[in-house]
C-alpha positions, -999 to 999 in steps of 0.1 A, spaced: 824 -524 -569 839 -535 -602 818 -554 -627 840 -582 -641 818 -602 -665 805 -589 -698 768 -593 -705 755 -611 -736 745 -577 -751 780 -563 -745 796 -594 -760 774 -594 -791 779 -556 -797 811 -546 -779 813 -511 -793 796 -488 -768 775 -458 -780 745 -439 -769 726 -452 -800 735 -488 -792 724 -484 -756 691 -468 -766 684 -496 -791 692 -523 -765 670 -506 -739 640 -502 -763 646 -538 -776 645 -551 -740 613 -533 -732 597 -546 -765 608 -582 -757 590 -581 -723 560 -565 -739 558 -593 -765 562 -620 -739 535 -604 -717 509 -612 -745 510 -649 -738 488 -653 -708 466 -675 -687 440 -651 -673 440 -660 -636 424 -636 -612 434 -612 -597 469 -615 -614 473 -633 -648 500 -659 -654 523 -647 -683 558 -651 -697 564 -615 -687 586 -624 -657 607 -647 -679 613 -616 -701 621 -594 -671 647 -619 -658 662 -626 -693 665 -589 -700 682 -584 -667 708 -611 -675 713 -601 -711 716 -563 -706 733 -559 -673 719 -539 -644 719 -504 -657 704 -511 -691 680 -537 -677 667 -512 -651 662 -486 -679 645 -512 -702 620 -523 -676 614 -487 -664 606 -479 -701 583 -510 -703 564 -500 -671 561 -464 -683 550 -474 -718 521 -494 -703 513 -467 -678 508 -441 -706 485 -464 -726 506 -486 -749 491 -521 -748 522 -539 -735 509 -554 -703 494 -589 -700 467 -595 -726 473 -562 -743 465 -542 -712 477 -508 -703 473 -481 -677 477 -483 -639 440 -486 -633 422 -519 -632 400 -527 -662 367 -510 -657 384 -482 -637 376 -498 -603 409 -488 -587 445 -495 -593 454 -527 -611 460 -557 -588 493 -564 -606 507 -529 -599 533 -541 -573 546 -568 -597 549 -543 -625 568 -518 -603 592 -545 -592 603 -553 -627 631 -527 -630 645 -537 -597 643 -574 -603 660 -570 -637 687 -548 -622 694 -573 -595 697 -602 -620 719 -579 -642 741 -570 -612 746 -607 -603 755 -616 -639 779 -587 -643 796 -591 -609 797 -629 -606 790 -643 -641 761 -663 -628 745 -667 -663 773 -689 -675 762 -721 -657 728 -737 -650 730 -735 -612 743 -699 -613 715 -688 -636 689 -705 -614 703 -685 -584 702 -652 -602 667 -658 -615 655 -669 -581 669 -637 -566 650 -617 -592 618 -636 -585 621 -629 -548 622 -592 -556 591 -595 -578 571 -612 -550 585 -588 -524 569 -559 -542 539 -577 -557 524 -595 -527 523 -565 -503 508 -542 -530 483 -569 -540 473 -573 -503 469 -535 -499 448 -532 -530 425 -562 -525 424 -565 -487 437 -601 -489 459 -613 -460 478 -644 -450 470 -676 -468 443 -659 -490 470 -634 -502 494 -663 -509 467 -682 -527 460 -653 -550 494 -638 -556 520 -666 -551 508 -702 -551 493 -702 -586 526 -690 -600 551 -713 -583 550 -741 -609 551 -716 -639 579 -696 -623 599 -728 -617 595 -738 -653 605 -703 -665 635 -703 -642 646 -737 -656 641 -724 -692 662 -693 -685 688 -715 -668 690 -735 -701 688 -706 -725 715 -683 -710 743 -709 -706 734 -722 -740 738 -687 -755 772 -684 -739 782 -718 -753 771 -707 -788 791 -674 -784 822 -692 -773 819 -715 -803 818 -688 -829 
């Protein structure tokens, strides 16, 4: 399947090279790590700007580089760099009481970013508000599709209790992040067309 729409990263730096790709991937991982530091410490999963970063990196980098950037981000945190929410790291819960409750969400990030990147590259969904909303919503569905089952398996929560812990507290924040992304991305394209 042919990708017909350039990403923001490819438009800003059109010359392809291994060094450029590495810098873009590391930059994407670092951006998500920085956004993860702004958090509201809900239990068992904190509310952060991390998912906004995941979705924006997906749109800006395209599916291959976005997948690599988020895989790097997850790996960096897994080996001990303090890039997860609130400066956290490792795959174990604080205190070593088992795997971290947010593990499923973390593991979803490369796949969510890749899906957003694919939709942007294939259909140019980041050029308009509604298209960006659709791409970001699709990425969010991937995040919850991984996050909720893993959260349930790790905590024993089921049904409405699982939704109350792993979805409901995040709906308003995710809606606001989706709207912000839907304003930022088309705005960036408007600025690029004007230069």
